[in-house]
Steps between C-alpha positions, in 0.01 A plus 500: 500500500591573138319787329511569127311719255268296276610690186867435570440130565289470185788648296742252658263212424477606136881487476514162673252304288639161407799534731562295815658804660428840360520869567700634793358778713662724760343506846582675826528291813366662816514423870741211482303307238151561637385693191603540136381766254565507127706793371468434128310778329511716810787697650846365430614592851493264794489726804572276797374177349749233391484443121436139399412313180193293417437259214165423339433129446218383273367177657198356673539594868397150608793353310757682710616457856772690687739218406394512135549878491852461640583261214399746228778654285484832683763769502719484811385844616129419470329551836135482395308271266156590365317197365229593250260232379142453385178535702348219697812395687484726805352272762683192379837670496461664837398196699296728729143633497456759226443780753852447635666445164821685426446529126365799314329558165631682194249610238634638173343521153204292616715214634510417871807330646606368837812658655707328766826618660813370671783674687854366530597451865871402505515185278127418497181664372202588716147556370362846585187699439488707180277800432441604138360854503362698205685816603341739251142403585574494874661847494217666313220316676600645838483856366182474295226721646751723680685646201432496128781257437471485119529880484801520729664206327522712187641808677864605490660697783838673489664517844795736523700446820503159669587601853280420798194674359530419133558131571209483745263667254609273213439186706155621608405573139616154394285350776210710373525348153698753295645302210801701376776697669795709390743533791756783490790545744878492473572419867596168653353373826722558805491339842373822655199497267371164611346611831232693311511354149275225366808304389725316744862424579514239226455783248782726625725604213235448234343782301182600676315466170601134465423413862159669494420335166541163672265613777237593242532170316481323834158659554385466140715276277303618198592866543706654221793680667777695328791651692702809414817568699511872427461825694218722382677821401518741208798323340275209403177693460398313183528162671299613803242663274452175308437305820245755621319516165459124497347487849149548633620645829825631647613450859783744576699405811836637395742666740567836333311814410652503152366154416155587635488814286606299197238231562239770559577676172508181293182364661313824429620499138394135460168553679575218746389529863791500746500443876778639722547370853730643763582460867590793723838479668519237773169373354286706738254532214475507126300599198370377167465726199289394199543666161223442246619697196256774406284445808720567806806708589823335394795427726673817385198705615538343842873577520461859384211591724599311817882508510497523879346152522804357327758730655389481862360154547653258256843371399621323190761244589805386696695826504218712641392224737858479628500874556202470729628191681838652579394852590538645849145390576443161663381224270181343636432128506274420204351150519249379245617696196373231266158513668498879457578477128246222435183719509647725231588204279156350544331829411707527181401145405134563581485815289686318222239223485217755497670695221555186293130419532383856429200497267427130562199414721638307798438457871764771552312763300376679812861592582507749214298735724755459779828487308438812294780716641844545346679504837463273802678536834560257786669565834633216716578709808517856629863567408665779706614812313269440205163638397346176624620523859174665609262253338205381704502156658327214323186539712430845353264434208454866407868588462788371292676223689756224452446164328241633254506582131404850389425601143618848401361684200744703289441708190709475187752779457419681176864611483642151550764434231380140473120504511423874493321684222818594314708192579696330229592205719817442304790634706670439830381679814785631714522396862405746771803483729283591801278196443683170555333197342229291657620180660392203291307233684 
């Protein structure tokens, strides 16, 4: 089976008019030659597929046979041949009942054409089924009625931090129809990341931004994705501020308190809603914090008023995690970490979609009554030596228990240096050494 986007094939046909052999297209070969997908116009990366070349031939399908195709002046590395002709030749060229025909139809600018295909097998060509798919229409048709696709298509989201959580959220938003992304991270993917990350071993060594950008384009080839291999810190404040100001929503999944405070300050100044997701150490739970400038507490309010949450129950990165793992306490077996992080990622993505649609009548409008809190908490298990060790079991409907989301209402801090009554929102906020940063998703 050969699959190609109708728009891409139409472009190739336009370039091939009047030529016996025309445009060349890159395809990926899958499963030992069982399937081929066109890469032109999509991601430039072939994950595990073998890259091969195809040529577009303008001819009546009935005039060609496998032998005739082999005699064409094709490039030596051509593995696929797409024969594009005029309508009315399908049944005659196939030699089989029309319901079993291998050909497909291409319709562009009011003209319908027959498309046939051949694959090189050693020194001969074999006729195979071809599927011409209008990708754009097919993508949007499946979502219509579930999300307001035209609205989300015009939305731009800035994702800072492309680790497990940031990557997962970005992919979900692309699947939901968001049309533009700005991806910010200066890290490269390592082998140890792959077990929980959306990207795979084929992406090891690449910038996370670049690898995730390919994932997004793989879900929606029409998404506009820009990548920025930078770390969000005060040294490049102007650059980070520009990205935030040009976005409709910020997803902050960075791995340091300093970067979160910076993003918080710049988002409040710009009036852009920001969502912060974090997992507790060993992923026994997590939380999502939503900052709607002028309407909810900001992230700095949260840090100042609940420092014990950060200090006692969360860690920031490898050094602190190593300290826990190599202490004199035994390290427990922790299977399913990716599963434990997934609910937090999904909640961030869900809130993000609702925020992007805020003010627009949709089928999700009823969620505004449910997702009205600035802080949401989730606990995967009753972790010993934490405040959550004494939670009720799941069959206790009247008490807080595991595997449930809880919305927590917080008031804005009038003395907050970022969003308080006398805030100038124009200077750095010093770290509280007793409050280590939240662990990014």
